[in-house]
C-alpha positions in Angstrom: 0.0 0.0 0.0 2.9 2.3 0.8 4.3 1.7 -2.7 1.0 2.8 -4.3 0.9 6.1 -2.4 4.5 7.0 -3.3 3.8 6.2 -6.9 0.7 8.5 -6.9 2.6 11.3 -5.2 5.5 11.1 -7.7 3.0 11.2 -10.5 1.1 14.1 -8.9 4.4 16.0 -8.5 5.2 15.4 -12.2 1.8 16.5 -13.3 2.0 19.6 -11.1 5.5 20.5 -12.4 4.2 20.1 -16.0 1.2 22.3 -15.3 3.4 25.0 -13.7 5.8 24.8 -16.7 2.9 25.1 -19.1 1.5 28.1 -17.3 4.9 29.8 -17.3 5.3 29.2 -21.0 1.8 30.5 -21.8 2.5 33.8 -20.0 5.7 34.7 -21.9 5.2 37.7 -24.1 5.2 37.1 -27.9 6.2 40.0 -30.1 4.9 40.4 -33.6 6.2 42.8 -36.3 4.0 44.3 -39.0 5.1 46.6 -41.9 8.4 47.9 -43.1 10.4 51.1 -42.6 13.5 51.7 -44.7 16.8 52.2 -42.7 18.7 55.5 -42.5 21.2 54.2 -45.1 18.4 53.5 -47.6 16.9 56.9 -46.9 20.3 58.6 -47.4 20.2 57.4 -51.1 17.2 59.6 -51.8 18.0 63.1 -53.0 15.5 65.9 -52.2 14.3 67.8 -55.3 15.7 65.2 -57.7 14.3 61.8 -56.9 10.8 60.9 -58.0 8.1 58.6 -56.8 9.3 55.7 -59.0 13.0 56.2 -58.1 12.1 56.1 -54.3 10.1 52.9 -54.8 13.0 51.4 -56.7 15.5 52.4 -54.0 13.7 51.5 -50.8 10.7 49.3 -51.9 7.0 49.9 -52.2 5.3 51.8 -49.3 2.9 50.5 -46.8 0.5 53.2 -47.6 0.1 56.2 -49.9 -1.5 59.6 -49.6 -5.1 60.2 -50.4 -4.0 61.8 -53.7 -1.4 59.8 -55.7 1.1 62.6 -55.7 0.8 63.6 -52.0 3.3 61.2 -50.4 4.6 57.8 -49.6 4.2 56.3 -46.0 6.3 53.5 -44.6 4.8 52.1 -41.4 6.3 49.5 -39.0 4.6 48.3 -35.8 5.8 46.0 -33.0 3.0 44.5 -30.9 3.3 42.5 -27.6 0.9 39.7 -27.1 0.9 38.6 -23.4 -1.3 35.7 -22.4 -5.0 36.4 -22.6 -4.5 40.2 -22.5 -5.3 42.4 -25.4 -2.3 43.0 -27.7 -0.4 46.2 -27.0 1.5 48.4 -29.4 5.0 48.6 -28.0 6.7 50.4 -30.9 5.6 52.2 -34.0 7.6 54.0 -36.6 6.5 56.0 -39.6 8.5 57.4 -42.4 6.7 60.0 -44.5 8.2 61.0 -47.9 6.5 64.2 -49.1 6.0 64.6 -52.9 5.0 67.7 -54.8 2.5 67.8 -57.6 5.0 66.5 -60.2 5.9 63.5 -58.0 9.4 64.9 -56.9 10.6 64.3 -53.3 10.3 67.5 -51.2 10.9 66.1 -47.7 11.5 63.0 -45.6 10.2 62.9 -42.0 10.4 60.1 -39.4 7.8 59.8 -36.6 7.7 57.4 -33.6 5.0 56.3 -31.2 5.9 59.1 -28.9 5.1 61.6 -31.6 1.5 60.3 -32.0 -1.6 62.0 -30.7 -4.8 60.5 -29.7 -7.6 61.7 -32.0 -11.0 61.6 -30.2 -13.7 60.3 -32.5 -17.1 62.1 -32.3 -20.2 60.2 -33.0 -22.7 62.4 -34.8 -26.2 60.9 -35.3 -28.9 62.5 -37.3 -32.1 62.5 -35.3 -35.0 60.7 -37.1 -38.6 61.5 -37.0 -39.4 58.0 -35.7 -40.1 58.1 -32.0 -38.9 55.3 -29.7 -42.2 53.3 -29.7 -42.6 49.6 -29.9 -44.3 47.9 -32.8 -47.4 47.2 -30.7 -47.7 50.8 -29.5 -47.4 52.1 -33.1 -50.1 49.6 -34.3 -52.6 50.5 -31.5 -51.8 54.2 -31.9 -53.1 54.0 -35.5 -56.5 52.6 -34.5 -58.0 56.0 -33.7 -56.8 57.5 -37.0 -59.0 55.4 -39.3 -61.1 57.5 -41.7 -64.4 55.8 -42.4 -64.6 57.5 -45.8 -61.5 55.6 -47.1 -63.0 52.2 -45.9 -66.3 52.8 -47.9 -64.6 53.5 -51.2 
């Protein structure tokens, strides 16, 4: 009987150690990278006032995003996110390189921004009020009973 108890306690310890190891592994942060930002060396190859949109794309690669208008600019965005257990992913690092183009598509400026340069933009919800009041279907149906015109029923 004593051998059985010691066998179960050694198995219980092994299961407990495995569960603790699994819990520790599950709570390690996982980092994911999204996007691409050219390095300083790659950006140094671009000459202001001379290079065009096509030569920039050839030198540093296609951008992550472009401006609303085709000639407005090229935007390279890189984001590093930390996933930690069941928590919501957090943005740890973000970098943006904006290459400003003029109307002819010639490079006018290069700017680099980080997560510290960002600003929170509050979104405002604007809702147009409707003429429909907040009544249930049954209330609307019963409310129409007094509005029956007998003249329309006889026709």
